[in-house]
C-alpha positions as CSV (number, residue, x, y, z in Angstrom):
1,F,-29.1,52.0,-59.3
2,M,-30.9,48.8,-58.2
3,S,-31.6,47.8,-61.9
4,E,-28.0,48.3,-62.9
5,T,-26.9,46.2,-60.2
6,A,-29.5,43.6,-60.8
7,A,-28.5,43.7,-64.7
8,A,-24.8,43.0,-63.7
9,L,-25.8,40.2,-61.5
10,C,-27.9,38.7,-64.3
11,L,-25.0,39.2,-66.8
12,S,-22.6,37.5,-64.4
13,A,-24.8,34.6,-63.9
14,G,-25.0,34.1,-67.7
15,Y,-21.2,34.1,-67.8
16,H,-21.2,31.5,-65.1
17,D,-23.4,29.3,-67.0
18,T,-21.2,29.4,-70.1
19,G,-18.1,28.8,-68.0
20,D,-16.4,32.0,-68.9
21,R,-14.7,32.9,-65.3
22,M,-12.8,35.9,-66.6
23,W,-15.8,37.9,-67.6
24,Q,-17.8,37.0,-64.9
25,T,-15.1,38.0,-62.4
26,L,-14.7,41.4,-64.3
27,T,-18.3,42.0,-64.3
28,L,-18.8,41.6,-60.9
29,L,-15.6,43.6,-59.8
30,F,-16.7,46.6,-62.2
31,A,-20.3,46.3,-60.9
32,L,-20.1,45.8,-57.1
33,F,-16.7,47.8,-56.3
34,P,-18.1,51.2,-57.3
35,C,-21.3,50.3,-55.4
36,A,-19.4,49.5,-52.3
37,L,-17.6,52.7,-52.8
38,V,-20.6,54.8,-53.0
39,Q,-22.1,53.1,-49.8
40,L,-18.9,53.6,-47.9
41,S,-18.9,57.3,-48.7
42,L,-22.6,57.6,-47.7
43,V,-21.9,56.0,-44.4
44,F,-19.4,58.8,-43.7
45,I,-21.6,61.4,-45.0
46,H,-24.7,60.4,-42.6
47,R,-22.3,60.0,-39.8
48,D,-21.1,63.5,-40.3
49,V,-24.5,65.2,-40.9
50,S,-26.5,63.2,-38.1
51,R,-26.0,61.1,-35.3
52,D,-25.1,57.3,-35.5
53,R,-28.3,55.2,-36.5
54,P,-27.8,51.5,-36.8
55,L,-30.7,51.0,-39.3
56,V,-29.0,53.4,-41.9
57,L,-25.6,51.5,-41.4
58,L,-27.4,48.3,-41.9
59,L,-29.2,49.7,-45.1
60,H,-25.6,50.6,-46.4
61,L,-24.3,47.4,-45.7
62,L,-27.1,45.8,-47.7
63,Q,-26.3,48.2,-50.7
64,L,-29.6,50.0,-50.2
65,G,-28.2,53.3,-48.9
66,P,-29.2,55.4,-51.8
67,L,-32.7,54.7,-51.0
68,V,-32.4,56.4,-47.6
């Protein structure tokens, strides 16, 4: 999960260096939007299963929720 996100960010940086804004935007959109949706769903799952924990919420906001 983390290596796929890192690869997408490296690819996006490559597109930025070549000046190709459309592919950079599409790469970021298709890489980060699903990550955000997964994190959002995991926040609700953790909230339903256990009591609210601020550390878990922080990890989800930092896109590290699957490691929990």
